[in-house]
A tleap script that builds the chain and sets N, CA, C and O, in Angstrom:
source leaprc.protein.ff14SB
mol = sequence {
  NMET MET GLU THR LEU LYS CYS LYS ASP LEU
  LYS PRO HIE THR LYS LYS GLY ALA VAL GLU
  VAL GLN VAL LEU SER ARG GLU GLU ALA ARG
  ASN VAL ARG ALA ARG LYS ASP ARG ILE SER
  HIE ALA MET SER GLU ALA LEU VAL GLY ASP
  GLU THR GLY THR ILE LEU MET THR LEU TRP
  ASP ASP ASP VAL GLN ARG VAL ASP ASN GLY
  LYS THR TYR PHE ILE SER ASN VAL TYR VAL
  THR LEU PHE ARG GLY SER ILE ARG LEU ASN
  ILE GLY LYS TYR ALA ASP VAL LYS GLU ILE
  GLU LYS LYS PHE GLU VAL ASP LEU LYS ASN
  ASN MET SER GLU LYS VAL HIE GLU GLN PRO
  ARG ARG PRO SER GLU TYR ASP ARG PHE SER
  SER GLY SER PHE TRP PRO GLU CHIE
}
set mol.1.N position { 7.249 23.295 -3.163 }
set mol.1.CA position { 8.155 22.200 -3.049 }
set mol.1.C position { 7.543 20.991 -2.546 }
set mol.1.O position { 6.830 21.112 -1.550 }
set mol.2.N position { 7.688 19.905 -3.032 }
set mol.2.CA position { 7.089 18.551 -2.664 }
set mol.2.C position { 7.868 17.951 -1.543 }
set mol.2.O position { 9.099 17.920 -1.545 }
set mol.3.N position { 7.120 17.475 -0.585 }
set mol.3.CA position { 7.810 16.806 0.516 }
set mol.3.C position { 8.213 15.413 0.158 }
set mol.3.O position { 7.442 14.656 -0.431 }
set mol.4.N position { 9.649 15.015 0.580 }
set mol.4.CA position { 9.937 13.716 0.193 }
set mol.4.C position { 9.388 12.753 1.349 }
set mol.4.O position { 9.613 12.994 2.535 }
set mol.5.N position { 8.693 11.708 0.940 }
set mol.5.CA position { 8.078 10.844 1.857 }
set mol.5.C position { 8.866 9.644 2.026 }
set mol.5.O position { 9.636 9.308 1.126 }
set mol.6.N position { 8.744 8.898 3.186 }
set mol.6.CA position { 9.334 7.730 3.451 }
set mol.6.C position { 8.197 6.705 3.222 }
set mol.6.O position { 7.029 7.065 3.371 }
set mol.7.N position { 8.514 5.402 2.854 }
set mol.7.CA position { 7.605 4.324 2.717 }
set mol.7.C position { 6.609 4.192 3.919 }
set mol.7.O position { 5.415 3.963 3.727 }
set mol.8.N position { 7.107 4.335 5.070 }
set mol.8.CA position { 6.383 4.098 6.186 }
set mol.8.C position { 5.395 5.102 6.410 }
set mol.8.O position { 4.522 4.931 7.260 }
set mol.9.N position { 5.463 6.177 5.688 }
set mol.9.CA position { 4.540 7.443 5.954 }
set mol.9.C position { 3.479 7.484 4.863 }
set mol.9.O position { 2.588 8.329 4.942 }
set mol.10.N position { 3.518 6.645 3.877 }
set mol.10.CA position { 2.637 6.596 2.779 }
set mol.10.C position { 1.241 5.961 3.260 }
set mol.10.O position { 1.155 4.908 3.892 }
set mol.11.N position { 0.186 6.748 2.872 }
set mol.11.CA position { -1.245 6.481 3.388 }
set mol.11.C position { -2.049 6.428 2.133 }
set mol.11.O position { -1.653 6.926 1.079 }
set mol.12.N position { -3.252 5.779 2.280 }
set mol.12.CA position { -4.105 5.845 1.125 }
set mol.12.C position { -4.500 7.212 0.778 }
set mol.12.O position { -4.769 8.002 1.683 }
set mol.13.N position { -4.562 7.588 -0.550 }
set mol.13.CA position { -4.820 8.811 -1.060 }
set mol.13.C position { -3.861 10.015 -0.942 }
set mol.13.O position { -4.197 11.188 -1.108 }
set mol.14.N position { -2.600 9.564 -0.628 }
set mol.14.CA position { -1.542 10.537 -0.551 }
set mol.14.C position { -1.346 11.044 -2.008 }
set mol.14.O position { -1.325 10.270 -2.965 }
set mol.15.N position { -1.204 12.393 -2.119 }
set mol.15.CA position { -1.020 13.019 -3.450 }
set mol.15.C position { 0.269 13.983 -3.496 }
set mol.15.O position { 0.691 14.567 -2.497 }
set mol.16.N position { 0.813 14.075 -4.712 }
set mol.16.CA position { 1.796 15.010 -4.960 }
set mol.16.C position { 2.923 14.936 -3.972 }
set mol.16.O position { 3.376 15.933 -3.410 }
set mol.17.N position { 3.332 13.776 -3.793 }
set mol.17.CA position { 4.570 13.444 -3.034 }
set mol.17.C position { 5.754 13.239 -3.801 }
set mol.17.O position { 5.710 13.321 -5.029 }
set mol.18.N position { 6.830 12.974 -3.177 }
set mol.18.CA position { 8.173 12.574 -3.806 }
set mol.18.C position { 8.662 11.532 -2.859 }
set mol.18.O position { 8.438 11.561 -1.649 }
set mol.19.N position { 9.402 10.531 -3.532 }
set mol.19.CA position { 10.058 9.528 -2.796 }
set mol.19.C position { 11.355 9.191 -3.395 }
set mol.19.O position { 11.630 9.360 -4.582 }
set mol.20.N position { 12.177 8.676 -2.452 }
set mol.20.CA position { 13.495 8.009 -2.879 }
set mol.20.C position { 13.511 6.626 -2.593 }
set mol.20.O position { 13.598 6.220 -1.434 }
set mol.21.N position { 13.422 5.774 -3.702 }
set mol.21.CA position { 13.151 4.393 -3.518 }
set mol.21.C position { 14.135 3.581 -4.382 }
set mol.21.O position { 14.595 4.026 -5.434 }
set mol.22.N position { 14.439 2.339 -3.873 }
set mol.22.CA position { 15.291 1.376 -4.539 }
set mol.22.C position { 14.286 0.363 -5.123 }
set mol.22.O position { 13.341 -0.069 -4.463 }
set mol.23.N position { 14.553 -0.006 -6.452 }
set mol.23.CA position { 13.697 -1.109 -6.925 }
set mol.23.C position { 14.374 -2.431 -6.696 }
set mol.23.O position { 15.487 -2.758 -7.108 }
set mol.24.N position { 13.451 -3.215 -5.904 }
set mol.24.CA position { 13.944 -4.563 -5.359 }
set mol.24.C position { 13.600 -5.561 -6.546 }
set mol.24.O position { 14.444 -6.374 -6.922 }
set mol.25.N position { 12.394 -5.485 -7.103 }
set mol.25.CA position { 12.054 -6.396 -8.181 }
set mol.25.C position { 10.921 -5.713 -9.036 }
set mol.25.O position { 10.077 -4.964 -8.544 }
set mol.26.N position { 10.992 -6.042 -10.343 }
set mol.26.CA position { 9.997 -5.582 -11.180 }
set mol.26.C position { 9.483 -6.682 -12.163 }
set mol.26.O position { 10.242 -7.249 -12.949 }
set mol.27.N position { 8.248 -6.929 -12.076 }
set mol.27.CA position { 7.730 -8.142 -12.897 }
set mol.27.C position { 7.699 -7.683 -14.283 }
set mol.27.O position { 7.774 -6.501 -14.621 }
set mol.28.N position { 7.568 -8.817 -15.171 }
set mol.28.CA position { 7.393 -8.526 -16.657 }
set mol.28.C position { 6.044 -7.846 -16.853 }
set mol.28.O position { 5.085 -8.147 -16.143 }
set mol.29.N position { 5.971 -6.937 -17.808 }
set mol.29.CA position { 4.692 -6.255 -18.164 }
set mol.29.C position { 3.737 -7.188 -18.707 }
set mol.29.O position { 4.163 -8.131 -19.373 }
set mol.30.N position { 2.443 -7.040 -18.499 }
set mol.30.CA position { 1.354 -7.809 -18.974 }
set mol.30.C position { 0.349 -6.788 -19.538 }
set mol.30.O position { 0.285 -5.627 -19.135 }
set mol.31.N position { -0.437 -7.316 -20.509 }
set mol.31.CA position { -1.478 -6.372 -21.033 }
set mol.31.C position { -2.769 -6.609 -20.271 }
set mol.31.O position { -3.238 -7.722 -20.034 }
set mol.32.N position { -3.297 -5.437 -19.909 }
set mol.32.CA position { -4.598 -5.413 -19.178 }
set mol.32.C position { -5.472 -4.440 -19.669 }
set mol.32.O position { -5.003 -3.391 -20.111 }
set mol.33.N position { -6.805 -4.660 -19.652 }
set mol.33.CA position { -7.724 -3.730 -20.205 }
set mol.33.C position { -8.335 -2.906 -18.979 }
set mol.33.O position { -8.957 -3.456 -18.070 }
set mol.34.N position { -8.098 -1.557 -19.046 }
set mol.34.CA position { -8.469 -0.680 -17.900 }
set mol.34.C position { -9.824 -0.512 -17.953 }
set mol.34.O position { -10.373 -0.356 -19.044 }
set mol.35.N position { -10.549 -0.524 -16.752 }
set mol.35.CA position { -11.992 -0.079 -16.570 }
set mol.35.C position { -12.297 1.287 -17.152 }
set mol.35.O position { -13.298 1.483 -17.840 }
set mol.36.N position { -11.391 2.245 -16.854 }
set mol.36.CA position { -11.662 3.652 -17.093 }
set mol.36.C position { -11.921 3.857 -18.599 }
set mol.36.O position { -12.856 4.557 -18.988 }
set mol.37.N position { -11.086 3.240 -19.427 }
set mol.37.CA position { -11.171 3.498 -20.960 }
set mol.37.C position { -11.261 2.377 -21.822 }
set mol.37.O position { -11.268 2.522 -23.044 }
set mol.38.N position { -11.339 1.109 -21.194 }
set mol.38.CA position { -11.498 -0.158 -21.887 }
set mol.38.C position { -10.465 -0.404 -23.044 }
set mol.38.O position { -10.632 -1.245 -23.928 }
set mol.39.N position { -9.392 0.415 -22.936 }
set mol.39.CA position { -8.244 0.135 -23.813 }
set mol.39.C position { -7.243 -0.801 -23.120 }
set mol.39.O position { -7.077 -0.751 -21.901 }
set mol.40.N position { -6.562 -1.676 -23.931 }
set mol.40.CA position { -5.364 -2.414 -23.468 }
set mol.40.C position { -4.183 -1.598 -23.116 }
set mol.40.O position { -3.745 -0.742 -23.884 }
set mol.41.N position { -3.670 -1.853 -21.972 }
set mol.41.CA position { -2.319 -1.185 -21.467 }
set mol.41.C position { -1.361 -2.144 -20.964 }
set mol.41.O position { -1.694 -3.244 -20.522 }
set mol.42.N position { -0.098 -1.698 -21.035 }
set mol.42.CA position { 0.931 -2.483 -20.460 }
set mol.42.C position { 0.931 -2.182 -19.075 }
set mol.42.O position { 0.821 -0.997 -18.759 }
set mol.43.N position { 1.042 -3.109 -18.130 }
set mol.43.CA position { 1.075 -2.904 -16.791 }
set mol.43.C position { 2.045 -3.816 -16.049 }
set mol.43.O position { 2.191 -4.990 -16.392 }
set mol.44.N position { 2.716 -3.262 -15.014 }
set mol.44.CA position { 3.584 -4.110 -14.245 }
set mol.44.C position { 3.599 -3.486 -12.782 }
set mol.44.O position { 3.279 -2.319 -12.556 }
set mol.45.N position { 3.983 -4.339 -11.874 }
set mol.45.CA position { 4.215 -3.999 -10.462 }
set mol.45.C position { 5.632 -4.098 -10.197 }
set mol.45.O position { 6.314 -4.913 -10.818 }
set mol.46.N position { 6.178 -3.259 -9.237 }
set mol.46.CA position { 7.617 -3.344 -8.882 }
set mol.46.C position { 7.512 -3.225 -7.295 }
set mol.46.O position { 6.723 -2.452 -6.751 }
set mol.47.N position { 8.234 -3.922 -6.726 }
set mol.47.CA position { 8.466 -3.892 -5.213 }
set mol.47.C position { 9.560 -2.892 -5.089 }
set mol.47.O position { 10.625 -3.077 -5.678 }
set mol.48.N position { 9.353 -1.853 -4.358 }
set mol.48.CA position { 10.372 -0.678 -4.228 }
set mol.48.C position { 10.411 -0.429 -2.654 }
set mol.48.O position { 9.472 -0.737 -1.920 }
set mol.49.N position { 11.484 0.108 -2.252 }
set mol.49.CA position { 11.580 0.394 -0.771 }
set mol.49.C position { 12.641 1.345 -0.375 }
set mol.49.O position { 13.454 1.752 -1.205 }
set mol.50.N position { 12.662 1.720 0.883 }
set mol.50.CA position { 13.687 2.571 1.520 }
set mol.50.C position { 14.041 1.998 2.796 }
set mol.50.O position { 13.704 0.838 3.035 }
set mol.51.N position { 14.699 2.698 3.666 }
set mol.51.CA position { 15.126 2.225 4.920 }
set mol.51.C position { 13.935 2.015 5.920 }
set mol.51.O position { 14.110 1.396 6.969 }
set mol.52.N position { 12.765 2.525 5.582 }
set mol.52.CA position { 11.598 2.387 6.407 }
set mol.52.C position { 10.585 1.305 6.116 }
set mol.52.O position { 9.686 0.988 6.895 }
set mol.53.N position { 10.803 0.762 4.924 }
set mol.53.CA position { 9.719 -0.232 4.420 }
set mol.53.C position { 9.788 -0.345 3.000 }
set mol.53.O position { 10.670 0.198 2.336 }
set mol.54.N position { 8.714 -1.160 2.444 }
set mol.54.CA position { 8.654 -1.478 1.009 }
set mol.54.C position { 7.155 -1.207 0.640 }
set mol.54.O position { 6.262 -1.183 1.487 }
set mol.55.N position { 6.977 -1.022 -0.591 }
set mol.55.CA position { 5.616 -0.890 -1.060 }
set mol.55.C position { 5.513 -1.194 -2.568 }
set mol.55.O position { 6.474 -0.984 -3.308 }
set mol.56.N position { 4.300 -1.710 -3.040 }
set mol.56.CA position { 4.200 -2.101 -4.412 }
set mol.56.C position { 3.957 -0.860 -5.222 }
set mol.56.O position { 3.123 -0.036 -4.849 }
set mol.57.N position { 4.724 -0.687 -6.420 }
set mol.57.CA position { 4.443 0.442 -7.311 }
set mol.57.C position { 3.913 -0.072 -8.513 }
set mol.57.O position { 4.437 -1.016 -9.104 }
set mol.58.N position { 2.770 0.580 -8.950 }
set mol.58.CA position { 2.102 0.130 -10.200 }
set mol.58.C position { 2.634 0.967 -11.305 }
set mol.58.O position { 2.752 2.182 -11.146 }
set mol.59.N position { 2.979 0.353 -12.474 }
set mol.59.CA position { 3.596 1.063 -13.586 }
set mol.59.C position { 2.739 0.723 -14.781 }
set mol.59.O position { 2.463 -0.433 -15.100 }
set mol.60.N position { 2.308 1.881 -15.468 }
set mol.60.CA position { 1.525 1.730 -16.699 }
set mol.60.C position { 2.369 2.189 -17.854 }
set mol.60.O position { 3.237 3.053 -17.727 }
set mol.61.N position { 2.068 1.543 -19.060 }
set mol.61.CA position { 2.523 1.855 -20.372 }
set mol.61.C position { 3.942 2.296 -20.309 }
set mol.61.O position { 4.812 1.511 -19.930 }
set mol.62.N position { 4.196 3.430 -20.639 }
set mol.62.CA position { 5.707 3.961 -20.879 }
set mol.62.C position { 6.435 3.872 -19.495 }
set mol.62.O position { 7.653 3.696 -19.463 }
set mol.63.N position { 5.771 3.981 -18.471 }
set mol.63.CA position { 6.345 3.916 -17.124 }
set mol.63.C position { 7.057 2.567 -16.812 }
set mol.63.O position { 7.998 2.508 -16.021 }
set mol.64.N position { 6.597 1.569 -17.423 }
set mol.64.CA position { 7.056 0.236 -17.072 }
set mol.64.C position { 8.615 0.158 -17.343 }
set mol.64.O position { 9.310 -0.558 -16.621 }
set mol.65.N position { 9.131 0.841 -18.307 }
set mol.65.CA position { 10.501 0.899 -18.644 }
set mol.65.C position { 11.283 1.908 -18.085 }
set mol.65.O position { 12.469 2.021 -18.393 }
set mol.66.N position { 10.677 2.731 -17.210 }
set mol.66.CA position { 11.364 3.895 -16.584 }
set mol.66.C position { 12.178 3.539 -15.388 }
set mol.66.O position { 12.984 4.337 -14.908 }
set mol.67.N position { 11.971 2.314 -14.888 }
set mol.67.CA position { 12.747 1.891 -13.639 }
set mol.67.C position { 13.300 0.430 -13.954 }
set mol.67.O position { 12.715 -0.369 -14.685 }
set mol.68.N position { 14.447 0.202 -13.335 }
set mol.68.CA position { 15.074 -1.180 -13.439 }
set mol.68.C position { 15.475 -1.656 -12.128 }
set mol.68.O position { 15.763 -0.880 -11.217 }
set mol.69.N position { 15.500 -2.949 -12.014 }
set mol.69.CA position { 15.763 -3.722 -10.779 }
set mol.69.C position { 17.133 -3.289 -10.277 }
set mol.69.O position { 18.080 -3.177 -11.056 }
set mol.70.N position { 17.239 -3.035 -8.924 }
set mol.70.CA position { 18.442 -2.706 -8.197 }
set mol.70.C position { 18.947 -1.241 -8.303 }
set mol.70.O position { 19.978 -0.883 -7.732 }
set mol.71.N position { 18.207 -0.433 -9.031 }
set mol.71.CA position { 18.602 1.029 -9.188 }
set mol.71.C position { 17.712 1.815 -8.105 }
set mol.71.O position { 16.668 1.373 -7.624 }
set mol.72.N position { 18.257 2.965 -7.825 }
set mol.72.CA position { 17.665 3.881 -6.898 }
set mol.72.C position { 17.091 5.110 -7.675 }
set mol.72.O position { 17.741 5.577 -8.610 }
set mol.73.N position { 15.905 5.635 -7.316 }
set mol.73.CA position { 15.272 6.664 -8.004 }
set mol.73.C position { 14.802 7.703 -7.031 }
set mol.73.O position { 14.437 7.377 -5.902 }
set mol.74.N position { 14.801 9.040 -7.474 }
set mol.74.CA position { 14.028 10.080 -6.914 }
set mol.74.C position { 12.882 10.250 -7.811 }
set mol.74.O position { 13.080 10.521 -8.996 }
set mol.75.N position { 11.683 10.111 -7.333 }
set mol.75.CA position { 10.425 10.127 -8.055 }
set mol.75.C position { 9.496 11.270 -7.550 }
set mol.75.O position { 8.932 11.146 -6.463 }
set mol.76.N position { 9.338 12.309 -8.267 }
set mol.76.CA position { 8.393 13.352 -7.769 }
set mol.76.C position { 6.969 13.170 -8.459 }
set mol.76.O position { 6.794 12.565 -9.517 }
set mol.77.N position { 6.101 13.709 -7.793 }
set mol.77.CA position { 4.570 13.552 -8.329 }
set mol.77.C position { 4.117 12.290 -8.141 }
set mol.77.O position { 3.456 11.811 -9.063 }
set mol.78.N position { 4.333 11.549 -7.055 }
set mol.78.CA position { 3.679 10.198 -6.862 }
set mol.78.C position { 2.328 10.302 -6.106 }
set mol.78.O position { 2.025 11.285 -5.429 }
set mol.79.N position { 1.616 9.316 -6.258 }
set mol.79.CA position { 0.347 9.336 -5.478 }
set mol.79.C position { 0.113 7.910 -5.037 }
set mol.79.O position { 0.710 6.947 -5.517 }
set mol.80.N position { -0.805 7.850 -4.081 }
set mol.80.CA position { -1.005 6.487 -3.558 }
set mol.80.C position { -2.595 6.090 -3.685 }
set mol.80.O position { -3.497 6.865 -3.367 }
set mol.81.N position { -2.786 4.854 -4.163 }
set mol.81.CA position { -4.221 4.396 -4.502 }
set mol.81.C position { -4.463 3.123 -3.625 }
set mol.81.O position { -3.535 2.496 -3.114 }
set mol.82.N position { -5.671 2.817 -3.502 }
set mol.82.CA position { -5.937 1.525 -2.989 }
set mol.82.C position { -6.515 0.532 -4.019 }
set mol.82.O position { -7.404 0.853 -4.808 }
set mol.83.N position { -5.951 -0.708 -3.964 }
set mol.83.CA position { -6.371 -1.709 -4.868 }
set mol.83.C position { -6.726 -2.916 -4.023 }
set mol.83.O position { -5.839 -3.530 -3.430 }
set mol.84.N position { -7.954 -3.260 -3.955 }
set mol.84.CA position { -8.508 -4.314 -3.093 }
set mol.84.C position { -7.923 -4.281 -1.630 }
set mol.84.O position { -7.433 -5.253 -1.055 }
set mol.85.N position { -8.044 -3.069 -1.142 }
set mol.85.CA position { -7.679 -2.853 0.302 }
set mol.85.C position { -6.158 -2.701 0.529 }
set mol.85.O position { -5.731 -2.620 1.680 }
set mol.86.N position { -5.318 -2.658 -0.551 }
set mol.86.CA position { -3.903 -2.637 -0.335 }
set mol.86.C position { -3.422 -1.397 -1.075 }
set mol.86.O position { -3.853 -1.085 -2.185 }
set mol.87.N position { -2.442 -0.660 -0.357 }
set mol.87.CA position { -1.972 0.529 -1.037 }
set mol.87.C position { -0.887 0.327 -2.089 }
set mol.87.O position { 0.003 -0.516 -1.973 }
set mol.88.N position { -1.023 1.174 -3.142 }
set mol.88.CA position { -0.028 0.954 -4.270 }
set mol.88.C position { 0.552 2.428 -4.500 }
set mol.88.O position { -0.163 3.427 -4.421 }
set mol.89.N position { 1.788 2.458 -4.766 }
set mol.89.CA position { 2.448 3.715 -5.152 }
set mol.89.C position { 2.328 3.859 -6.681 }
set mol.89.O position { 2.494 2.886 -7.417 }
set mol.90.N position { 2.048 5.046 -7.130 }
set mol.90.CA position { 1.813 5.318 -8.635 }
set mol.90.C position { 2.620 6.586 -9.119 }
set mol.90.O position { 2.764 7.575 -8.400 }
set mol.91.N position { 3.075 6.490 -10.250 }
set mol.91.CA position { 3.797 7.497 -10.812 }
set mol.91.C position { 2.753 8.462 -11.465 }
set mol.91.O position { 1.893 8.059 -12.248 }
set mol.92.N position { 2.896 9.782 -11.080 }
set mol.92.CA position { 1.830 10.630 -11.635 }
set mol.92.C position { 2.100 10.989 -13.101 }
set mol.92.O position { 3.177 10.700 -13.621 }
set mol.93.N position { 1.191 11.576 -13.721 }
set mol.93.CA position { 1.203 11.926 -15.161 }
set mol.93.C position { 2.450 12.894 -15.417 }
set mol.93.O position { 3.127 12.801 -16.441 }
set mol.94.N position { 2.689 13.777 -14.467 }
set mol.94.CA position { 3.667 14.717 -14.653 }
set mol.94.C position { 4.876 14.430 -13.844 }
set mol.94.O position { 5.674 15.333 -13.590 }
set mol.95.N position { 5.049 13.205 -13.425 }
set mol.95.CA position { 6.156 12.726 -12.653 }
set mol.95.C position { 7.583 12.973 -13.310 }
set mol.95.O position { 7.770 13.049 -14.524 }
set mol.96.N position { 8.441 13.074 -12.451 }
set mol.96.CA position { 9.773 13.307 -12.812 }
set mol.96.C position { 10.569 12.005 -12.280 }
set mol.96.O position { 10.621 11.830 -11.063 }
set mol.97.N position { 11.123 11.186 -13.057 }
set mol.97.CA position { 11.960 9.941 -12.452 }
set mol.97.C position { 13.399 10.073 -12.829 }
set mol.97.O position { 13.800 10.038 -13.992 }
set mol.98.N position { 14.184 10.233 -11.724 }
set mol.98.CA position { 15.594 10.481 -11.880 }
set mol.98.C position { 16.343 9.373 -11.104 }
set mol.98.O position { 16.108 9.142 -9.918 }
set mol.99.N position { 17.262 8.696 -11.840 }
set mol.99.CA position { 18.122 7.628 -11.148 }
set mol.99.C position { 19.099 8.469 -10.379 }
set mol.99.O position { 19.664 9.433 -10.896 }
set mol.100.N position { 19.300 8.073 -9.075 }
set mol.100.CA position { 20.248 8.674 -8.215 }
set mol.100.C position { 21.315 7.680 -7.600 }
set mol.100.O position { 21.097 6.468 -7.584 }
set mol.101.N position { 22.362 8.178 -7.146 }
set mol.101.CA position { 23.480 7.251 -6.793 }
set mol.101.C position { 23.378 7.066 -5.269 }
set mol.101.O position { 24.403 7.188 -4.598 }
set mol.102.N position { 22.168 6.769 -4.665 }
set mol.102.CA position { 22.044 6.607 -3.274 }
set mol.102.C position { 21.692 5.145 -2.996 }
set mol.102.O position { 20.875 4.593 -3.732 }
set mol.103.N position { 22.270 4.463 -1.953 }
set mol.103.CA position { 21.983 3.186 -1.709 }
set mol.103.C position { 21.627 3.160 -0.224 }
set mol.103.O position { 22.263 3.869 0.557 }
set mol.104.N position { 20.661 2.391 0.187 }
set mol.104.CA position { 20.333 2.264 1.684 }
set mol.104.C position { 19.944 0.831 1.975 }
set mol.104.O position { 19.601 0.087 1.056 }
set mol.105.N position { 19.987 0.465 3.120 }
set mol.105.CA position { 19.579 -0.838 3.685 }
set mol.105.C position { 17.999 -0.814 3.738 }
set mol.105.O position { 17.421 -0.142 4.593 }
set mol.106.N position { 17.304 -1.579 2.784 }
set mol.106.CA position { 15.925 -1.448 2.738 }
set mol.106.C position { 15.243 -2.347 3.775 }
set mol.106.O position { 15.596 -3.519 3.913 }
set mol.107.N position { 14.313 -1.821 4.468 }
set mol.107.CA position { 13.583 -2.626 5.530 }
set mol.107.C position { 12.553 -3.450 4.758 }
set mol.107.O position { 11.549 -2.954 4.247 }
set mol.108.N position { 12.880 -4.763 4.711 }
set mol.108.CA position { 12.002 -5.846 4.057 }
set mol.108.C position { 10.905 -6.183 4.982 }
set mol.108.O position { 9.881 -6.656 4.489 }
set mol.109.N position { 10.968 -6.026 6.105 }
set mol.109.CA position { 10.047 -6.602 7.037 }
set mol.109.C position { 8.675 -5.668 7.082 }
set mol.109.O position { 7.604 -6.175 7.414 }
set mol.110.N position { 8.781 -4.347 6.743 }
set mol.110.CA position { 7.590 -3.572 6.780 }
set mol.110.C position { 7.021 -3.215 5.455 }
set mol.110.O position { 7.242 -2.142 4.893 }
set mol.111.N position { 6.234 -4.221 4.959 }
set mol.111.CA position { 5.722 -4.145 3.560 }
set mol.111.C position { 4.375 -3.379 3.750 }
set mol.111.O position { 3.411 -3.931 4.281 }
set mol.112.N position { 4.336 -2.079 3.296 }
set mol.112.CA position { 3.055 -1.373 3.432 }
set mol.112.C position { 1.963 -1.769 2.635 }
set mol.112.O position { 0.816 -1.475 2.970 }
set mol.113.N position { 2.234 -2.471 1.509 }
set mol.113.CA position { 1.131 -3.109 0.708 }
set mol.113.C position { 0.439 -4.356 1.262 }
set mol.113.O position { -0.566 -4.855 0.756 }
set mol.114.N position { 1.032 -4.786 2.286 }
set mol.114.CA position { 0.437 -6.028 2.959 }
set mol.114.C position { -0.501 -5.571 3.987 }
set mol.114.O position { -1.341 -6.382 4.377 }
set mol.115.N position { -0.481 -4.353 4.500 }
set mol.115.CA position { -1.360 -3.850 5.408 }
set mol.115.C position { -2.750 -3.701 4.725 }
set mol.115.O position { -2.843 -3.203 3.603 }
set mol.116.N position { -3.833 -4.144 5.429 }
set mol.116.CA position { -5.292 -3.983 4.803 }
set mol.116.C position { -5.853 -2.655 5.283 }
set mol.116.O position { -5.789 -2.276 6.453 }
set mol.117.N position { -6.417 -1.967 4.266 }
set mol.117.CA position { -7.022 -0.668 4.476 }
set mol.117.C position { -8.450 -0.760 4.165 }
set mol.117.O position { -8.833 -1.376 3.170 }
set mol.118.N position { -9.254 -0.175 4.971 }
set mol.118.CA position { -10.736 -0.068 4.638 }
set mol.118.C position { -10.928 0.636 3.303 }
set mol.118.O position { -10.289 1.661 3.065 }
set mol.119.N position { -11.775 0.131 2.432 }
set mol.119.CA position { -11.853 0.657 1.132 }
set mol.119.C position { -13.422 0.880 1.005 }
set mol.119.O position { -14.232 -0.035 1.155 }
set mol.120.N position { -13.753 2.149 0.723 }
set mol.120.CA position { -15.145 2.444 0.560 }
set mol.120.C position { -15.763 1.739 -0.637 }
set mol.120.O position { -15.092 1.593 -1.658 }
set mol.121.N position { -16.993 1.302 -0.556 }
set mol.121.CA position { -17.681 0.587 -1.624 }
set mol.121.C position { -18.021 1.737 -2.720 }
set mol.121.O position { -18.520 2.815 -2.397 }
set mol.122.N position { -17.703 1.391 -4.014 }
set mol.122.CA position { -18.033 2.178 -5.020 }
set mol.122.C position { -19.676 2.404 -5.146 }
set mol.122.O position { -20.431 1.441 -5.014 }
set mol.123.N position { -20.109 3.560 -5.374 }
set mol.123.CA position { -21.514 3.683 -5.538 }
set mol.123.C position { -22.012 2.999 -6.755 }
set mol.123.O position { -21.342 2.975 -7.788 }
set mol.124.N position { -23.181 2.442 -6.651 }
set mol.124.CA position { -23.818 1.774 -7.763 }
set mol.124.C position { -24.790 2.779 -8.411 }
set mol.124.O position { -25.146 3.789 -7.805 }
set mol.125.N position { -25.184 2.501 -9.573 }
set mol.125.CA position { -26.188 3.436 -10.280 }
set mol.125.C position { -27.589 3.068 -9.675 }
set mol.125.O position { -28.554 3.754 -10.012 }
set mol.126.N position { -27.745 2.084 -8.850 }
set mol.126.CA position { -28.926 1.734 -8.239 }
set mol.126.C position { -29.054 2.289 -6.779 }
set mol.126.O position { -30.130 2.162 -6.195 }
set mol.127.N position { -27.997 2.897 -6.178 }
set mol.127.CA position { -27.979 3.454 -4.805 }
set mol.127.C position { -29.003 4.433 -4.491 }
set mol.127.O position { -29.452 4.578 -3.354 }
set mol.128.N position { -29.391 5.144 -5.562 }
set mol.128.CA position { -30.449 6.213 -5.319 }
set mol.128.C position { -31.732 5.676 -5.001 }
set mol.128.O position { -32.614 6.404 -4.545 }
set mol.129.N position { -31.918 4.344 -5.226 }
set mol.129.CA position { -33.268 3.757 -4.957 }
set mol.129.C position { -33.235 3.045 -3.708 }
set mol.129.O position { -34.280 2.496 -3.359 }
set mol.130.N position { -32.126 2.950 -2.905 }
set mol.130.CA position { -32.039 2.231 -1.751 }
set mol.130.C position { -32.943 2.654 -0.683 }
set mol.130.O position { -33.386 1.762 0.041 }
set mol.131.N position { -33.277 3.809 -0.472 }
set mol.131.CA position { -33.946 4.377 0.652 }
set mol.131.C position { -35.509 3.987 0.631 }
set mol.131.O position { -36.188 4.005 1.657 }
set mol.132.N position { -36.006 3.640 -0.611 }
set mol.132.CA position { -37.352 3.353 -0.707 }
set mol.132.C position { -38.212 4.561 -0.817 }
set mol.132.O position { -39.428 4.373 -0.866 }
set mol.133.N position { -37.786 5.687 -0.860 }
set mol.133.CA position { -38.487 6.951 -0.649 }
set mol.133.C position { -39.356 7.170 -1.950 }
set mol.133.O position { -40.315 7.942 -1.938 }
set mol.134.N position { -39.023 6.539 -2.947 }
set mol.134.CA position { -39.884 6.807 -4.247 }
set mol.134.C position { -41.119 5.883 -4.209 }
set mol.134.O position { -41.951 5.975 -5.112 }
set mol.135.N position { -41.274 5.007 -3.219 }
set mol.135.CA position { -42.445 4.123 -3.259 }
set mol.135.C position { -43.580 5.062 -2.537 }
set mol.135.O position { -43.312 5.776 -1.571 }
set mol.136.N position { -44.765 4.977 -3.075 }
set mol.136.CA position { -45.966 5.744 -2.626 }
set mol.136.C position { -46.224 5.184 -1.168 }
set mol.136.O position { -46.062 3.993 -0.904 }
set mol.137.N position { -46.632 6.113 -0.250 }
set mol.137.CA position { -46.986 5.591 1.069 }
set mol.137.C position { -48.438 5.183 1.148 }
set mol.137.O position { -49.206 5.790 0.402 }
set mol.138.N position { -48.955 4.201 1.976 }
set mol.138.CA position { -50.250 3.697 1.971 }
set mol.138.C position { -50.817 4.187 3.187 }
set mol.138.O position { -51.979 3.910 3.482 }
savepdb mol mol.pdb
quit
């Protein structure tokens, strides 16, 4: 059974969680080319929240149309990623998105995506040469 998480409890690299969130605003989808597969994808961000705070949720391709402004959803199999030091909620590949009849007073003052998190640098293909150990000693 997945634990239902509150926005204030979402941390970088949280996996396989569930949330109950209200969609406050969803931007229009735009086409972006993903680094991973170099293919153009529809992408949108939605500000979602609960009584403990808000977070930006990234929506890709078919997921863009799965949520609407003003509605509340129970979403299972969510995960959290870091994008430029800011956390984003993501719908997992096997996510279940269900509209629910729950309304709550969303805490707009605690935006989890505005908090800056340390993001490790991606390793470069040249990192293996950084020690200088391959240079012959004199």
